Z-matrix of the N, CA and C atoms (Angstrom, degrees):
N
C 1 1.485
C 2 1.432 1 112.81
N 3 1.343 2 115.66 1 3.85
C 4 1.488 3 120.41 2 -178.54
C 5 1.553 4 110.18 3 -64.10
N 6 1.332 5 116.90 4 -45.10
C 7 1.460 6 121.50 5 -176.47
C 8 1.540 7 111.68 6 -101.02
N 9 1.268 8 119.49 7 28.92
C 10 1.473 9 123.99 8 -175.57
C 11 1.534 10 110.90 9 -73.34
N 12 1.311 11 115.65 10 129.86
C 13 1.474 12 119.49 11 177.39
C 14 1.556 13 112.11 12 -76.38
N 15 1.275 14 117.02 13 165.95
C 16 1.462 15 121.09 14 178.65
C 17 1.505 16 111.47 15 -57.64
N 18 1.376 17 118.50 16 -43.42
C 19 1.421 18 123.51 17 -178.91
C 20 1.543 19 109.36 18 -64.23
N 21 1.340 20 116.82 19 -47.01
C 22 1.427 21 120.52 20 179.27
C 23 1.561 22 111.35 21 -59.01
N 24 1.287 23 114.72 22 -43.45
C 25 1.502 24 119.53 23 179.63
C 26 1.556 25 109.76 24 -62.60
N 27 1.355 26 116.20 25 -44.40
C 28 1.431 27 116.89 26 179.89
C 29 1.529 28 112.32 27 -66.75
N 30 1.331 29 117.49 28 -36.74
C 31 1.430 30 118.85 29 174.52
C 32 1.537 31 113.29 30 -62.15
N 33 1.307 32 115.75 31 -38.42
C 34 1.464 33 119.49 32 179.67
C 35 1.517 34 110.84 33 -69.71
N 36 1.344 35 117.44 34 -37.66
C 37 1.469 36 120.54 35 -174.24
C 38 1.555 37 112.06 36 -85.00
N 39 1.319 38 115.97 37 -40.08
C 40 1.479 39 119.96 38 -172.03
C 41 1.478 40 115.82 39 -113.87
N 42 1.354 41 115.20 40 -22.89
C 43 1.517 42 119.32 41 -175.29
C 44 1.488 43 111.29 42 97.72
N 45 1.327 44 116.09 43 168.41
C 46 1.473 45 122.60 44 -171.98
C 47 1.516 46 113.69 45 -67.58
N 48 1.352 47 117.75 46 -35.56
C 49 1.445 48 120.05 47 -176.75
C 50 1.524 49 111.29 48 -63.56
N 51 1.324 50 116.89 49 -47.39
C 52 1.449 51 118.15 50 178.50
C 53 1.483 52 112.32 51 -63.79
N 54 1.347 53 116.47 52 -38.32
C 55 1.468 54 119.86 53 178.52
C 56 1.519 55 112.25 54 -63.71
N 57 1.317 56 115.74 55 -42.08
C 58 1.488 57 120.27 56 179.13
C 59 1.495 58 108.84 57 -63.85
N 60 1.330 59 118.52 58 -45.71
C 61 1.483 60 121.40 59 -178.54
C 62 1.533 61 110.19 60 -65.49
N 63 1.345 62 118.09 61 -37.96
C 64 1.411 63 122.18 62 177.79
C 65 1.554 64 110.09 63 -59.06
N 66 1.349 65 115.25 64 -47.05
C 67 1.444 66 120.84 65 179.93
C 68 1.542 67 110.49 66 -60.87
N 69 1.310 68 116.56 67 -41.63
C 70 1.507 69 122.18 68 179.72
C 71 1.515 70 108.53 69 -63.92
N 72 1.333 71 117.26 70 -47.48
C 73 1.475 72 119.09 71 -178.97
C 74 1.540 73 113.71 72 -63.99
N 75 1.327 74 114.41 73 -35.75
C 76 1.472 75 119.27 74 177.20
C 77 1.520 76 108.99 75 -66.34
N 78 1.332 77 116.79 76 -43.07
C 79 1.508 78 119.39 77 179.61
C 80 1.526 79 111.32 78 -59.59
N 81 1.360 80 115.73 79 -44.95
C 82 1.485 81 119.67 80 -179.78
C 83 1.501 82 109.15 81 -67.36
N 84 1.325 83 118.51 82 -40.48
C 85 1.472 84 122.06 83 179.01
C 86 1.558 85 111.80 84 -60.72
N 87 1.312 86 116.11 85 -39.11
C 88 1.460 87 119.67 86 175.78
C 89 1.548 88 111.68 87 -60.36
N 90 1.349 89 114.34 88 -46.26
C 91 1.444 90 118.32 89 178.88
C 92 1.536 91 111.81 90 -64.28
N 93 1.317 92 115.25 91 -45.23
C 94 1.455 93 120.16 92 179.54
C 95 1.536 94 111.30 93 -61.79
N 96 1.297 95 117.84 94 -38.57
C 97 1.501 96 122.10 95 178.38
C 98 1.509 97 108.75 96 -65.73
N 99 1.298 98 117.92 97 -35.63
C 100 1.490 99 119.24 98 177.89
C 101 1.531 100 111.41 99 -65.69
N 102 1.329 101 114.96 100 -38.76
C 103 1.459 102 119.84 101 176.02
C 104 1.542 103 113.07 102 -64.90
N 105 1.332 104 113.07 103 -39.84
C 106 1.459 105 117.65 104 176.06
C 107 1.573 106 111.90 105 -62.42
N 108 1.298 107 112.87 106 -42.81
C 109 1.483 108 119.02 107 179.01
C 110 1.508 109 111.81 108 -60.62
N 111 1.329 110 115.62 109 -39.78
C 112 1.457 111 120.35 110 176.71
C 113 1.548 112 114.19 111 -72.51
N 114 1.294 113 116.55 112 -11.50
C 115 1.461 114 120.24 113 178.57
C 116 1.527 115 113.19 114 86.37
N 117 1.345 116 115.05 115 15.02
C 118 1.471 117 118.91 116 179.18
C 119 1.509 118 116.48 117 -84.18
N 120 1.298 119 116.39 118 -16.24
C 121 1.442 120 122.90 119 176.17
C 122 1.519 121 112.89 120 -156.00
N 123 1.301 122 116.55 121 163.43
C 124 1.454 123 122.15 122 173.99
C 125 1.532 124 109.37 123 -86.53
N 126 1.276 125 118.85 124 151.53
C 127 1.518 126 119.11 125 -174.72
C 128 1.533 127 108.78 126 -66.94
N 129 1.349 128 118.95 127 -43.95
C 130 1.453 129 121.10 128 -177.60
C 131 1.541 130 111.27 129 -103.90
N 132 1.316 131 115.53 130 38.00
C 133 1.462 132 119.86 131 178.05
C 134 1.497 133 110.65 132 -85.22
N 135 1.353 134 114.57 133 175.61
C 136 1.424 135 120.38 134 -179.53
C 137 1.526 136 112.78 135 -63.67
N 138 1.327 137 116.84 136 -22.82
C 139 1.511 138 121.45 137 -179.98
C 140 1.495 139 109.35 138 -62.46
N 141 1.315 140 119.51 139 -29.53
C 142 1.460 141 121.84 140 -180.00
C 143 1.536 142 112.03 141 -59.78
N 144 1.313 143 115.74 142 -34.24
C 145 1.458 144 120.15 143 -179.96
C 146 1.536 145 111.92 144 -63.86
N 147 1.314 146 118.42 145 -32.21
C 148 1.436 147 123.20 146 -179.16
C 149 1.561 148 110.36 147 -73.55
N 150 1.271 149 117.81 148 -14.12
C 151 1.446 150 120.28 149 179.25
C 152 1.523 151 112.59 150 -74.68
N 153 1.293 152 116.67 151 -25.97
C 154 1.497 153 120.58 152 179.94
C 155 1.571 154 113.19 153 -61.25
N 156 1.360 155 119.16 154 -54.72
C 157 1.480 156 115.14 155 179.50
C 158 1.518 157 112.12 156 -65.94
N 159 1.327 158 117.18 157 -29.31
C 160 1.481 159 118.25 158 179.22
C 161 1.533 160 107.95 159 -67.82
N 162 1.322 161 117.25 160 -41.38
C 163 1.485 162 118.97 161 178.53
C 164 1.477 163 112.29 162 -63.03
N 165 1.320 164 119.04 163 -41.67
C 166 1.464 165 122.37 164 179.38
C 167 1.481 166 110.57 165 -64.17
N 168 1.348 167 118.56 166 -46.01
C 169 1.435 168 123.77 167 178.65
C 170 1.471 169 111.40 168 -61.28
N 171 1.310 170 116.91 169 -45.74
C 172 1.466 171 119.20 170 179.29
C 173 1.533 172 113.05 171 -67.80
N 174 1.358 173 117.54 172 -27.85
C 175 1.433 174 119.46 173 175.22
C 176 1.557 175 109.49 174 -66.25
N 177 1.323 176 117.53 175 -41.71
C 178 1.424 177 121.88 176 177.61
C 179 1.538 178 112.63 177 -62.26
N 180 1.312 179 115.04 178 -46.42
C 181 1.451 180 122.12 179 -178.92
C 182 1.535 181 109.32 180 -67.04
N 183 1.325 182 117.88 181 -41.08
C 184 1.434 183 123.07 182 178.56
C 185 1.513 184 113.32 183 -64.21
N 186 1.331 185 117.52 184 -42.90
C 187 1.456 186 120.82 185 177.64
C 188 1.525 187 110.95 186 -66.43
N 189 1.299 188 117.62 187 -37.19
C 190 1.460 189 121.75 188 176.44
C 191 1.537 190 111.20 189 -62.50
N 192 1.340 191 114.85 190 -45.30
C 193 1.473 192 123.31 191 179.96
C 194 1.548 193 107.76 192 -61.72
N 195 1.368 194 114.95 193 -48.15
C 196 1.496 195 119.46 194 -178.61
C 197 1.533 196 110.50 195 -61.57
N 198 1.265 197 116.19 196 -39.75
C 199 1.517 198 119.25 197 178.42
C 200 1.486 199 111.15 198 -65.75
N 201 1.346 200 116.66 199 -44.39
C 202 1.438 201 121.65 200 177.61
C 203 1.552 202 111.39 201 -58.93
N 204 1.285 203 115.36 202 -43.71
C 205 1.525 204 120.57 203 179.84
C 206 1.574 205 111.99 204 -78.17
N 207 1.284 206 115.85 205 -7.09
C 208 1.499 207 119.00 206 -177.88
C 209 1.508 208 116.02 207 70.59
N 210 1.352 209 115.22 208 31.46
C 211 1.455 210 120.04 209 179.66
C 212 1.470 211 112.52 210 -84.44
N 213 1.311 212 118.10 211 140.92
C 214 1.455 213 123.78 212 175.20
C 215 1.551 214 110.64 213 -100.81
N 216 1.335 215 114.52 214 -175.14
C 217 1.425 216 121.13 215 175.53
C 218 1.509 217 110.31 216 -78.29
N 219 1.255 218 122.93 217 143.20
C 220 1.454 219 131.30 218 4.44
C 221 1.531 220 111.89 219 -92.64
N 222 1.343 221 118.25 220 2.00
C 223 1.462 222 120.44 221 -178.14
C 224 1.498 223 112.66 222 -60.11
N 225 1.367 224 117.41 223 -40.80
C 226 1.418 225 120.85 224 -178.32
C 227 1.516 226 111.65 225 -64.29
N 228 1.313 227 117.97 226 -34.41
C 229 1.499 228 120.06 227 175.74
C 230 1.504 229 111.26 228 -69.43
N 231 1.335 230 116.40 229 -37.96
C 232 1.490 231 119.30 230 171.20
C 233 1.470 232 114.52 231 -58.45
N 234 1.381 233 117.01 232 -43.11
C 235 1.446 234 120.97 233 176.65
C 236 1.502 235 111.02 234 -61.63
N 237 1.334 236 116.60 235 -43.89
C 238 1.467 237 119.90 236 179.54
C 239 1.522 238 111.21 237 -61.96
N 240 1.265 239 119.75 238 -45.03
C 241 1.448 240 124.81 239 176.48
C 242 1.530 241 113.15 240 -58.97
N 243 1.304 242 113.38 241 -43.21
C 244 1.471 243 119.61 242 178.62
C 245 1.552 244 110.31 243 -65.42
N 246 1.309 245 117.42 244 -46.41
C 247 1.457 246 118.79 245 179.38
C 248 1.536 247 112.13 246 -68.20
N 249 1.331 248 117.18 247 -33.94
C 250 1.479 249 119.84 248 174.11
C 251 1.487 250 109.97 249 -61.97
N 252 1.328 251 115.22 250 -43.27
C 253 1.475 252 118.81 251 -179.73
C 254 1.476 253 110.68 252 -60.29
N 255 1.358 254 117.31 253 -44.46
C 256 1.434 255 122.47 254 179.91
C 257 1.554 256 111.35 255 -67.40
N 258 1.268 257 118.14 256 -33.94
C 259 1.397 258 123.67 257 -178.95
C 260 1.550 259 113.28 258 75.33
N 261 1.326 260 117.49 259 -177.79
C 262 1.483 261 117.77 260 -174.65
C 263 1.491 262 114.87 261 -63.23
N 264 1.335 263 116.67 262 -37.66
C 265 1.485 264 118.31 263 179.70
C 266 1.519 265 111.49 264 -71.90
N 267 1.310 266 116.42 265 -39.92
C 268 1.460 267 118.19 266 -179.92
C 269 1.523 268 111.30 267 -69.39
N 270 1.393 269 117.06 268 -36.69
C 271 1.455 270 119.37 269 177.31
C 272 1.540 271 110.30 270 -67.60
N 273 1.351 272 116.67 271 -37.41
C 274 1.484 273 119.64 272 175.84
C 275 1.485 274 110.60 273 -60.64
N 276 1.299 275 120.72 274 -45.72
C 277 1.412 276 126.41 275 177.80
C 278 1.555 277 114.25 276 -59.53
N 279 1.325 278 112.24 277 -43.71
C 280 1.459 279 120.37 278 176.77
C 281 1.537 280 110.24 279 -62.77
N 282 1.316 281 115.86 280 -48.72
C 283 1.460 282 120.37 281 -178.86
C 284 1.526 283 112.28 282 -65.76
N 285 1.322 284 117.46 283 -37.26
C 286 1.475 285 120.05 284 176.54
C 287 1.484 286 111.03 285 -62.90
N 288 1.289 287 117.14 286 -44.72
C 289 1.514 288 121.77 287 178.25
C 290 1.544 289 110.31 288 -61.72
N 291 1.327 290 117.65 289 -40.71
C 292 1.427 291 121.50 290 -176.22
C 293 1.556 292 109.24 291 -69.95
N 294 1.325 293 116.40 292 -41.98
C 295 1.449 294 120.99 293 177.76
C 296 1.533 295 111.17 294 -66.66
N 297 1.364 296 116.18 295 -36.51
C 298 1.471 297 119.55 296 -179.28
C 299 1.551 298 109.80 297 -67.46
N 300 1.297 299 118.65 298 -31.87
C 301 1.451 300 121.09 299 177.88
C 302 1.530 301 113.27 300 -71.54
N 303 1.336 302 113.09 301 -34.58
C 304 1.453 303 120.38 302 -179.01
C 305 1.495 304 113.32 303 -65.69
N 306 1.351 305 119.02 304 -29.67
C 307 1.489 306 122.52 305 -174.88
C 308 1.483 307 110.58 306 -81.40
């Protein structure tokens, strides 16, 4: 446990579900903080409440995508955080581009 990463430690202490949700919430918080920095919203405004269902939804989508791609920890948590940061619209654009290349 000497060289254990943060994600590995969280998995050991709390389990994969908490780790995945943590990654999703961090991803949404990074996006929200960027909007605050641009002056588009207040940090503790009502908009922050809407980030919770988005984070949960993106955690579910991200875990499904990680499972489909055969990714293990901590890569799957990184994918979840990335997709949560992108949000539903960003994930849709990413998926559309990926499907377009496949055809």
